[in-house]
mmCIF file of the N, C-alpha and C atoms, coordinates in Angstrom:
data_MODEL
# 
_entry.id   MODEL 
# 
loop_
_atom_site.group_PDB 
_atom_site.id 
_atom_site.type_symbol 
_atom_site.label_atom_id 
_atom_site.label_alt_id 
_atom_site.label_comp_id 
_atom_site.label_asym_id 
_atom_site.label_entity_id 
_atom_site.label_seq_id 
_atom_site.pdbx_PDB_ins_code 
_atom_site.Cartn_x 
_atom_site.Cartn_y 
_atom_site.Cartn_z 
_atom_site.occupancy 
_atom_site.B_iso_or_equiv 
_atom_site.pdbx_formal_charge 
_atom_site.auth_seq_id 
_atom_site.auth_comp_id 
_atom_site.auth_asym_id 
_atom_site.auth_atom_id 
_atom_site.pdbx_PDB_model_num 
ATOM 1   N N  . MET A 1 1  ? -49.152  61.613 -88.139 1.00 0.00 ? 1  MET A N  1 
ATOM 2   C CA . MET A 1 1  ? -50.069  60.552 -87.667 1.00 0.00 ? 1  MET A CA 1 
ATOM 3   C C  . MET A 1 1  ? -50.195  59.500 -88.763 1.00 0.00 ? 1  MET A C  1 
ATOM 4   N N  . SER A 1 2  ? -50.130  58.264 -88.372 1.00 0.00 ? 2  SER A N  1 
ATOM 5   C CA . SER A 1 2  ? -50.243  57.206 -89.372 1.00 0.00 ? 2  SER A CA 1 
ATOM 6   C C  . SER A 1 2  ? -51.679  57.096 -89.874 1.00 0.00 ? 2  SER A C  1 
ATOM 7   N N  . VAL A 1 3  ? -51.810  56.531 -91.064 1.00 0.00 ? 3  VAL A N  1 
ATOM 8   C CA . VAL A 1 3  ? -53.135  56.371 -91.668 1.00 0.00 ? 3  VAL A CA 1 
ATOM 9   C C  . VAL A 1 3  ? -54.013  55.510 -90.779 1.00 0.00 ? 3  VAL A C  1 
ATOM 10  N N  . MET A 1 4  ? -53.430  54.429 -90.244 1.00 0.00 ? 4  MET A N  1 
ATOM 11  C CA . MET A 1 4  ? -54.177  53.506 -89.387 1.00 0.00 ? 4  MET A CA 1 
ATOM 12  C C  . MET A 1 4  ? -54.773  54.245 -88.194 1.00 0.00 ? 4  MET A C  1 
ATOM 13  N N  . ARG A 1 5  ? -53.942  55.069 -87.574 1.00 0.00 ? 5  ARG A N  1 
ATOM 14  C CA . ARG A 1 5  ? -54.368  55.824 -86.384 1.00 0.00 ? 5  ARG A CA 1 
ATOM 15  C C  . ARG A 1 5  ? -55.531  56.758 -86.743 1.00 0.00 ? 5  ARG A C  1 
ATOM 16  N N  . ARG A 1 6  ? -55.412  57.376 -87.932 1.00 0.00 ? 6  ARG A N  1 
ATOM 17  C CA . ARG A 1 6  ? -56.452  58.312 -88.345 1.00 0.00 ? 6  ARG A CA 1 
ATOM 18  C C  . ARG A 1 6  ? -57.782  57.578 -88.561 1.00 0.00 ? 6  ARG A C  1 
ATOM 19  N N  . VAL A 1 7  ? -57.702  56.395 -89.134 1.00 0.00 ? 7  VAL A N  1 
ATOM 20  C CA . VAL A 1 7  ? -58.908  55.599 -89.383 1.00 0.00 ? 7  VAL A CA 1 
ATOM 21  C C  . VAL A 1 7  ? -59.554  55.202 -88.055 1.00 0.00 ? 7  VAL A C  1 
ATOM 22  N N  . VAL A 1 8  ? -58.720  54.783 -87.108 1.00 0.00 ? 8  VAL A N  1 
ATOM 23  C CA . VAL A 1 8  ? -59.236  54.394 -85.791 1.00 0.00 ? 8  VAL A CA 1 
ATOM 24  C C  . VAL A 1 8  ? -59.901  55.585 -85.120 1.00 0.00 ? 8  VAL A C  1 
ATOM 25  N N  . LYS A 1 9  ? -59.252  56.758 -85.208 1.00 0.00 ? 9  LYS A N  1 
ATOM 26  C CA . LYS A 1 9  ? -59.799  57.950 -84.576 1.00 0.00 ? 9  LYS A CA 1 
ATOM 27  C C  . LYS A 1 9  ? -61.139  58.333 -85.207 1.00 0.00 ? 9  LYS A C  1 
ATOM 28  N N  . ALA A 1 10 ? -61.231  58.254 -86.515 1.00 0.00 ? 10 ALA A N  1 
ATOM 29  C CA . ALA A 1 10 ? -62.480  58.587 -87.208 1.00 0.00 ? 10 ALA A CA 1 
ATOM 30  C C  . ALA A 1 10 ? -63.589  57.644 -86.748 1.00 0.00 ? 10 ALA A C  1 
ATOM 31  N N  . GLY A 1 11 ? -63.273  56.378 -86.567 1.00 0.00 ? 11 GLY A N  1 
ATOM 32  C CA . GLY A 1 11 ? -64.256  55.399 -86.103 1.00 0.00 ? 11 GLY A CA 1 
ATOM 33  C C  . GLY A 1 11 ? -64.721  55.721 -84.695 1.00 0.00 ? 11 GLY A C  1 
ATOM 34  N N  . GLU A 1 12 ? -63.778  56.137 -83.833 1.00 0.00 ? 12 GLU A N  1 
ATOM 35  C CA . GLU A 1 12 ? -64.136  56.486 -82.451 1.00 0.00 ? 12 GLU A CA 1 
ATOM 36  C C  . GLU A 1 12 ? -65.036  57.717 -82.429 1.00 0.00 ? 12 GLU A C  1 
ATOM 37  N N  . ASP A 1 13 ? -64.699  58.715 -83.258 1.00 0.00 ? 13 ASP A N  1 
ATOM 38  C CA . ASP A 1 13 ? -65.514  59.933 -83.312 1.00 0.00 ? 13 ASP A CA 1 
ATOM 39  C C  . ASP A 1 13 ? -66.926  59.599 -83.763 1.00 0.00 ? 13 ASP A C  1 
ATOM 40  N N  . ARG A 1 14 ? -67.035  58.733 -84.777 1.00 0.00 ? 14 ARG A N  1 
ATOM 41  C CA . ARG A 1 14 ? -68.352  58.358 -85.287 1.00 0.00 ? 14 ARG A CA 1 
ATOM 42  C C  . ARG A 1 14 ? -69.153  57.632 -84.224 1.00 0.00 ? 14 ARG A C  1 
ATOM 43  N N  . ALA A 1 15 ? -68.486  56.736 -83.506 1.00 0.00 ? 15 ALA A N  1 
ATOM 44  C CA . ALA A 1 15 ? -69.169  55.969 -82.461 1.00 0.00 ? 15 ALA A CA 1 
ATOM 45  C C  . ALA A 1 15 ? -69.644  56.902 -81.348 1.00 0.00 ? 15 ALA A C  1 
ATOM 46  N N  . ARG A 1 16 ? -68.805  57.889 -80.994 1.00 0.00 ? 16 ARG A N  1 
ATOM 47  C CA . ARG A 1 16 ? -69.178  58.818 -79.936 1.00 0.00 ? 16 ARG A CA 1 
ATOM 48  C C  . ARG A 1 16 ? -70.378  59.665 -80.372 1.00 0.00 ? 16 ARG A C  1 
ATOM 49  N N  . MET A 1 17 ? -70.365  60.126 -81.611 1.00 0.00 ? 17 MET A N  1 
ATOM 50  C CA . MET A 1 17 ? -71.480  60.929 -82.097 1.00 0.00 ? 17 MET A CA 1 
ATOM 51  C C  . MET A 1 17 ? -72.767  60.123 -82.112 1.00 0.00 ? 17 MET A C  1 
ATOM 52  N N  . ALA A 1 18 ? -72.674  58.862 -82.507 1.00 0.00 ? 18 ALA A N  1 
ATOM 53  C CA . ALA A 1 18 ? -73.868  58.009 -82.538 1.00 0.00 ? 18 ALA A CA 1 
ATOM 54  C C  . ALA A 1 18 ? -74.412  57.815 -81.127 1.00 0.00 ? 18 ALA A C  1 
ATOM 55  N N  . ARG A 1 19 ? -73.490  57.617 -80.147 1.00 0.00 ? 19 ARG A N  1 
ATOM 56  C CA . ARG A 1 19 ? -73.911  57.434 -78.755 1.00 0.00 ? 19 ARG A CA 1 
ATOM 57  C C  . ARG A 1 19 ? -74.591  58.701 -78.237 1.00 0.00 ? 19 ARG A C  1 
ATOM 58  N N  . GLU A 1 20 ? -74.003  59.866 -78.556 1.00 0.00 ? 20 GLU A N  1 
ATOM 59  C CA . GLU A 1 20 ? -74.592  61.126 -78.086 1.00 0.00 ? 20 GLU A CA 1 
ATOM 60  C C  . GLU A 1 20 ? -75.966  61.349 -78.704 1.00 0.00 ? 20 GLU A C  1 
ATOM 61  N N  . ARG A 1 21 ? -76.112  60.991 -79.990 1.00 0.00 ? 21 ARG A N  1 
ATOM 62  C CA . ARG A 1 21 ? -77.417  61.137 -80.647 1.00 0.00 ? 21 ARG A CA 1 
ATOM 63  C C  . ARG A 1 21 ? -78.433  60.239 -79.982 1.00 0.00 ? 21 ARG A C  1 
ATOM 64  N N  . GLN A 1 22 ? -78.001  59.011 -79.628 1.00 0.00 ? 22 GLN A N  1 
ATOM 65  C CA . GLN A 1 22 ? -78.894  58.058 -78.967 1.00 0.00 ? 22 GLN A CA 1 
ATOM 66  C C  . GLN A 1 22 ? -79.349  58.607 -77.612 1.00 0.00 ? 22 GLN A C  1 
ATOM 67  N N  . LEU A 1 23 ? -78.415  59.154 -76.861 1.00 0.00 ? 23 LEU A N  1 
ATOM 68  C CA . LEU A 1 23 ? -78.739  59.712 -75.543 1.00 0.00 ? 23 LEU A CA 1 
ATOM 69  C C  . LEU A 1 23 ? -79.704  60.883 -75.691 1.00 0.00 ? 23 LEU A C  1 
ATOM 70  N N  . ALA A 1 24 ? -79.456  61.745 -76.682 1.00 0.00 ? 24 ALA A N  1 
ATOM 71  C CA . ALA A 1 24 ? -80.324  62.905 -76.899 1.00 0.00 ? 24 ALA A CA 1 
ATOM 72  C C  . ALA A 1 24 ? -81.729  62.433 -77.262 1.00 0.00 ? 24 ALA A C  1 
ATOM 73  N N  . ALA A 1 25 ? -81.826  61.431 -78.110 1.00 0.00 ? 25 ALA A N  1 
ATOM 74  C CA . ALA A 1 25 ? -83.134  60.917 -78.523 1.00 0.00 ? 25 ALA A CA 1 
ATOM 75  C C  . ALA A 1 25 ? -83.863  60.302 -77.331 1.00 0.00 ? 25 ALA A C  1 
ATOM 76  N N  . ALA A 1 26 ? -83.131  59.587 -76.489 1.00 0.00 ? 26 ALA A N  1 
ATOM 77  C CA . ALA A 1 26 ? -83.740  58.958 -75.320 1.00 0.00 ? 26 ALA A CA 1 
ATOM 78  C C  . ALA A 1 26 ? -84.243  60.026 -74.349 1.00 0.00 ? 26 ALA A C  1 
ATOM 79  N N  . ALA A 1 27 ? -83.464  61.079 -74.144 1.00 0.00 ? 27 ALA A N  1 
ATOM 80  C CA . ALA A 1 27 ? -83.867  62.161 -73.238 1.00 0.00 ? 27 ALA A CA 1 
ATOM 81  C C  . ALA A 1 27 ? -85.113  62.849 -73.776 1.00 0.00 ? 27 ALA A C  1 
ATOM 82  N N  . GLU A 1 28 ? -85.158  63.030 -75.099 1.00 0.00 ? 28 GLU A N  1 
ATOM 83  C CA . GLU A 1 28 ? -86.306  63.686 -75.716 1.00 0.00 ? 28 GLU A CA 1 
ATOM 84  C C  . GLU A 1 28 ? -87.564  62.840 -75.548 1.00 0.00 ? 28 GLU A C  1 
ATOM 85  N N  . ALA A 1 29 ? -87.429  61.540 -75.754 1.00 0.00 ? 29 ALA A N  1 
ATOM 86  C CA . ALA A 1 29 ? -88.577  60.641 -75.614 1.00 0.00 ? 29 ALA A CA 1 
ATOM 87  C C  . ALA A 1 29 ? -89.071  60.647 -74.170 1.00 0.00 ? 29 ALA A C  1 
ATOM 88  N N  . GLU A 1 30 ? -88.124  60.701 -73.239 1.00 0.00 ? 30 GLU A N  1 
ATOM 89  C CA . GLU A 1 30 ? -88.482  60.717 -71.819 1.00 0.00 ? 30 GLU A CA 1 
ATOM 90  C C  . GLU A 1 30 ? -89.268  61.981 -71.477 1.00 0.00 ? 30 GLU A C  1 
ATOM 91  N N  . GLU A 1 31 ? -88.805  63.127 -72.015 1.00 0.00 ? 31 GLU A N  1 
ATOM 92  C CA . GLU A 1 31 ? -89.504  64.392 -71.762 1.00 0.00 ? 31 GLU A CA 1 
ATOM 93  C C  . GLU A 1 31 ? -90.924  64.340 -72.308 1.00 0.00 ? 31 GLU A C  1 
ATOM 94  N N  . LYS A 1 32 ? -91.070  63.803 -73.523 1.00 0.00 ? 32 LYS A N  1 
ATOM 95  C CA . LYS A 1 32 ? -92.408  63.716 -74.122 1.00 0.00 ? 32 LYS A CA 1 
ATOM 96  C C  . LYS A 1 32 ? -93.317  62.842 -73.271 1.00 0.00 ? 32 LYS A C  1 
ATOM 97  N N  . ALA A 1 33 ? -92.777  61.734 -72.757 1.00 0.00 ? 33 ALA A N  1 
ATOM 98  C CA . ALA A 1 33 ? -93.572  60.825 -71.931 1.00 0.00 ? 33 ALA A CA 1 
ATOM 99  C C  . ALA A 1 33 ? -93.994  61.527 -70.642 1.00 0.00 ? 33 ALA A C  1 
ATOM 100 N N  . GLU A 1 34 ? -93.080  62.311 -70.058 1.00 0.00 ? 34 GLU A N  1 
ATOM 101 C CA . GLU A 1 34 ? -93.412  63.034 -68.829 1.00 0.00 ? 34 GLU A CA 1 
ATOM 102 C C  . GLU A 1 34 ? -94.492  64.086 -69.083 1.00 0.00 ? 34 GLU A C  1 
ATOM 103 N N  . GLU A 1 35 ? -94.382  64.789 -70.225 1.00 0.00 ? 35 GLU A N  1 
ATOM 104 C CA . GLU A 1 35 ? -95.396  65.799 -70.554 1.00 0.00 ? 35 GLU A CA 1 
ATOM 105 C C  . GLU A 1 35 ? -96.760  65.139 -70.715 1.00 0.00 ? 35 GLU A C  1 
ATOM 106 N N  . LYS A 1 36 ? -96.762  63.988 -71.397 1.00 0.00 ? 36 LYS A N  1 
ATOM 107 C CA . LYS A 1 36 ? -98.014  63.276 -71.624 1.00 0.00 ? 36 LYS A CA 1 
ATOM 108 C C  . LYS A 1 36 ? -98.624  62.855 -70.280 1.00 0.00 ? 36 LYS A C  1 
ATOM 109 N N  . ALA A 1 37 ? -97.789  62.354 -69.385 1.00 0.00 ? 37 ALA A N  1 
ATOM 110 C CA . ALA A 1 37 ? -98.267  61.920 -68.075 1.00 0.00 ? 37 ALA A CA 1 
ATOM 111 C C  . ALA A 1 37 ? -98.805  63.113 -67.282 1.00 0.00 ? 37 ALA A C  1 
ATOM 112 N N  . ALA A 1 38 ? -98.150  64.244 -67.406 1.00 0.00 ? 38 ALA A N  1 
ATOM 113 C CA . ALA A 1 38 ? -98.584  65.442 -66.683 1.00 0.00 ? 38 ALA A CA 1 
ATOM 114 C C  . ALA A 1 38 ? -99.936  65.924 -67.203 1.00 0.00 ? 38 ALA A C  1 
ATOM 115 N N  . GLN A 1 39 ? -100.140 65.821 -68.503 1.00 0.00 ? 39 GLN A N  1 
ATOM 116 C CA . GLN A 1 39 ? -101.410 66.255 -69.090 1.00 0.00 ? 39 GLN A CA 1 
ATOM 117 C C  . GLN A 1 39 ? -102.554 65.342 -68.666 1.00 0.00 ? 39 GLN A C  1 
ATOM 118 N N  . GLU A 1 40 ? -102.263 64.054 -68.547 1.00 0.00 ? 40 GLU A N  1 
ATOM 119 C CA . GLU A 1 40 ? -103.317 63.088 -68.219 1.00 0.00 ? 40 GLU A CA 1 
ATOM 120 C C  . GLU A 1 40 ? -103.773 63.192 -66.768 1.00 0.00 ? 40 GLU A C  1 
ATOM 121 N N  . SER A 1 41 ? -102.858 63.559 -65.874 1.00 0.00 ? 41 SER A N  1 
ATOM 122 C CA . SER A 1 41 ? -103.222 63.601 -64.453 1.00 0.00 ? 41 SER A CA 1 
ATOM 123 C C  . SER A 1 41 ? -104.034 64.841 -64.107 1.00 0.00 ? 41 SER A C  1 
# 
């Protein structure tokens, strides 16, 4: 594998991990908001 290809792949992996972390954080925030709403009602 060429060095260039490896660099591109590493960048894609990093971007994917960042996206997954963002999705996980958003899902967690949503759950907390739902719990809060359930407690208030």
